[in-house]
N, C-alpha and C positions, 0 to 999 in steps of 0.2 A: 497464688491462685492457679488453678489448673489451666494447662494450655491445650489447644486443639490437637487433633491427631497429626496435623501437619506442622506442629510446633509453633503455631501462632498464639500470641497472647489473646485473652478474651476480647480486648478492645479492637485489636487488629482483625481478628476473625469476624467480629460483627461488622466492621467496616468493609471487609472483603465480601461478605454475604450481600450487603447492600449494593456494593459495586457491581457484583454479578447481575443482580436484578436490573440495575440501571443500564448497564451495557447492553443486555439482551433487549431491553425496551427500545433501544435506538437503532435497531436493524433497519437498513435502507437509507440511513442518513449518516454518511461517514464523517462529516464535519462534527455533527452532534456526538457521534460515537467516540471520536478521538478527544473531543473537548471534555466529554464526561470522564473519559479515562484519566486525563490530566487532573480533573477535579477530584476524582476518587482517590488517586495517589496523594493528592495534597491533604486529604483528611487523615492520612497515615504518616506522612513525613513532609519535610519542606521541599516544595517543588517551585523553583523560580524560573526554570527553563525546561522545555519538554519538546520532543519531536518524534515523529514516526516516519520511517523511510522504507522503501521497497526496492530491492536490487533489480537491475535491468542488465541486459547484455552490454558489452563494451565498457565495463567498469563504470556504470552509471547507477545513480540512486534517485528514485522519485520520492520527494518529500511532500506528501499531500497535506501534512499538518505540522506546523512549527509554532511555538509560543514562547515568548520571553516576558516575564512579569515585571521587568524593571524598566521597560520602555514606556514613557508617557504616551497615552492614547494608542500608539502603534504596538500594542502588545501582541497582536496576532500578526504573524509573518507570512506573506503570500507563499503558496506552494511553488516549488521549483524542481528542476532536474540538475544534479551536480555530478561531477566525476569524483572518483576516489582512487588513491594511489595504492600500491602493493604493500606498503608498510604502515598504513594508517589503521585507525580503529575499525572502520568498516570492513577492511580486508581481514583483520584479526577476528572479528565476530564471525565472518563467513567461514574462515578456516577452522576456528576452534569450537564453534557451535556452543558456546557457554557465555555467561555474563562477564562483562568487564567492569571493574570497579576502580575508582580513582585511587583507593588505598593500595591496590596491587602494585602500582609503580609510581605513586605520587603524581598521577596525572600525566605522565610522559606521553603515553599513547593517545590520550584524549587531546592533548594540545598540538598533536601533529595534524589534526583535522582542520577543516575550514570553519572559521568563526561564524557565528550567527548572533542575532539579537544585539546586545550591548557589547560590541567588539572591543571596547576600551577596558573591559573587565574580564578576567579569566575565571572560569568556574573553579571553585575550591573543593567540590565534591561531586561525584557523578556515578550513576549506574547505567550501563548500556547493556541491553539484553537482545538475544536473537529472537526473531519471530519465526515460528515453525508452521509448515503446512504439510499434511500427510498425503503422500502420493504413492498409490499402490502399496499402502501399508508401511511406507518408509517416510519418516519425518525429514523434511528438507528445510533449510534456512532460506526464507524468501525475503526477509527484511530485518529491521532492527528498530528499537525504540530506546529513548534515553530520557532520564530525569536528571536535572542538575541544579546546583545551588551555589551561591557565592559564599556560603558559610562552610567552613572546614569541619571535618569529622561529623557530618550530619547523618550519614547513612550507616545502617547496621546490616548484619546478615539477614535479619528478619525483613528488612525493607527490600533487599534483593529478592527474597523468596516471594514477598507480596507482589512485587512488580511482575515477576514471572507468572504468578498465579492469575493476575488480572490480564496478562497478555494472552493466556490460554482462553480466557473468556472472550476477548476481542477476536481472536483467530477463529473461534467457534462461530461467532456471529458472521464473519466474512465467509467462512466455508458454507454456512447455511444459505447465505445470499447467492453464492455461485451455484449451489445445487438448485435453488429456485429458478435462477436464470436459465440453467440448462433445461429444466423441465418446461419452462415457457417456450424456449427455442424449439423444442421438439414438436410443439404445436404450430409453429410458424411455417408458412408455405415457403418452399425453396425458391431461390432467385437464380435463374439461369440466363446465360447469354448477355450479361452486362459487358459493355465494351471497355477495353483497356484504355487508359488515358495517362496523361502526365501530371495528374493531380499530386499535390504534396502528400507526404506520408502523414499518418495519424499523429505521430509524435510532433511533426512540424506544425500541424494545425493546432494541436493542444498548446504548444509553446506560444504560438501567436495569440491565441485566445487568452491564455494565462497572463500574458503581458498587458493585454487590453484591460482585463479585469483588475490587474494590480494597479494600473493607472486610475481606474474608477475608484478602487478602494482607498487610494491615497487622497483623492479629492473628497470622498465621503468623510474620512477621518478629519480632514481640515475643516469641513463644515461642522462636524460634531463638536470640535473644539471651539468653534466661534459662536455657537448658539448660546445665548444668555441662559444661565441656570434657571431663571424664572419662567422660561418658555417650556413648561413641562411637556405639553403635547408635541411641540416641535422636536424637543429632545428625544422623546419616545419614538417618533417617526424616523428620525435620522438614525437612531440606534438600530431600529429594525431593518432599515435599508442597509446599514453596514453589515449586519449579521447575514442578511440574504446574499450580499456580495461574497462574503467569506464562504458561505455554503456553496455558492456557485463555483468559486475557485477550487474548493476541494473536490467537487463532483467532476469538474473539468480535468483535473490532474488524475482522478481515479481511472480515466479512460486508458491511461498507459501504465498505471501503477499495479493493476491486477495481475498481469502476467508475471511469472517468477523468473529467476535469473538464468536458468539453464534451458537450452534449446530442446533438451529431451522432454521437458514438460509439455511441449506442444503435442506430443503423442499421447499423453496421459488421458486426454478426453476422447480419444478414438478407441473404438473396439478393435479386437485383433484382426477382424476382417477388413475394417476400414484402414488400418495401418498397412496391411498387405496391398490393398488397392492404391493407397496413397503413394507407396514406394514404387509400384508399377508405373504410375503416372509420372512421378518425379524422375525416375531413371530412364524410362524409354519413351515417354510421351505417347503411350498406347491409347487407342480409341476405346470407347466403351465396349464395342463388339469384340475387340481383340482381348480385352481384359476378361470379359465374360467367358471366352473360350478357355482362358488359362485357369480360371478359378471355378469353372463348372457351375455357373449360375446364369440366369437370363440377363439379357442386355438391360431390361427395364429395372432389374434389381441393382445392377451396377450404377445405373443413373441415379437411383435413390441414394446409394452409398456415396457417390461423388458429391451430390448436393449437401449431404450432411458433413462430409469432409471439408468442403469449402466453407460452410458456416462455422464449423468448430475451429478451423485454423484462421478464420477471420479474413479470408480472401474471396475475390469474386470470379477469378479466372483459374483455369487448370494450371496455367503457367505459374500462378502464385503458389501452388502446392510445392513445386520444385524450389521456389525461392525460400519458402518456410523451412524446407527440409535440407537445405544446402549444407548445413552443419554436418550431416551424416555422410556426406560424400567427399569430405576433405581428405 
């Protein structure tokens, strides 16, 4: 039978077409997006374990979605933040910018990583791919995704290409969401004069909330397992509660999973003029009036630029601009 222009068999091409429509329909709900991605790949090949991760500074990865189909009841694994070493799979993906397959080294690189799901069993086949985001026309690796199975020799080159194809659809959805967010923020009124305090970082708050939600999820799963099968309405209500909790966990972890790994990416959302002003603030602590004199615009124009810089860098004080850009002064 004829294959598609991308080399996919008719059945796989049809499944990918359906997957693309389903993924785009789940914009705005990341738990549903990643869950459907897993389901879509399972219609093409065997998927017993699946995860999505996004790189962060300090050799950290945020995992907003992890799934293992071999664990009774607790198939969904709560989001988490984990470190990764310089010689593991995550570092390899970041450095080589191409898919890793179990067959390439008989799983040696895969098994160097941290176990998840059923830790008493080792995956016998796996595909791990980089997730790309285009910044100023250049694709950057900002994350990774993996499908795994306990059955050996399950994945083919076509499965690798299908996984990469669906990943592009997922990243298109995420990119469109960020564009929409930026457009909405442009309409928001700037917030000036917020006082500095010793409140915990966003990452610390997210970790605390994630732990609370993980505890709630565990209790819901216990209730779900204890409800008699004949109590259909109660079973339905508890299942819906569990799914809502899982969506809440993914949304919570999304708060720190969106930024990508390199500090340079912080500047990508700023215009050239905003970058110039941001560096003047970070380097010399200049006032709006002093900056206006240097760049030959009015003081009120500088005030508007500063408000947008604060919003785009995710800080409330001018001192926070220097903290965000400290990487460039090393």
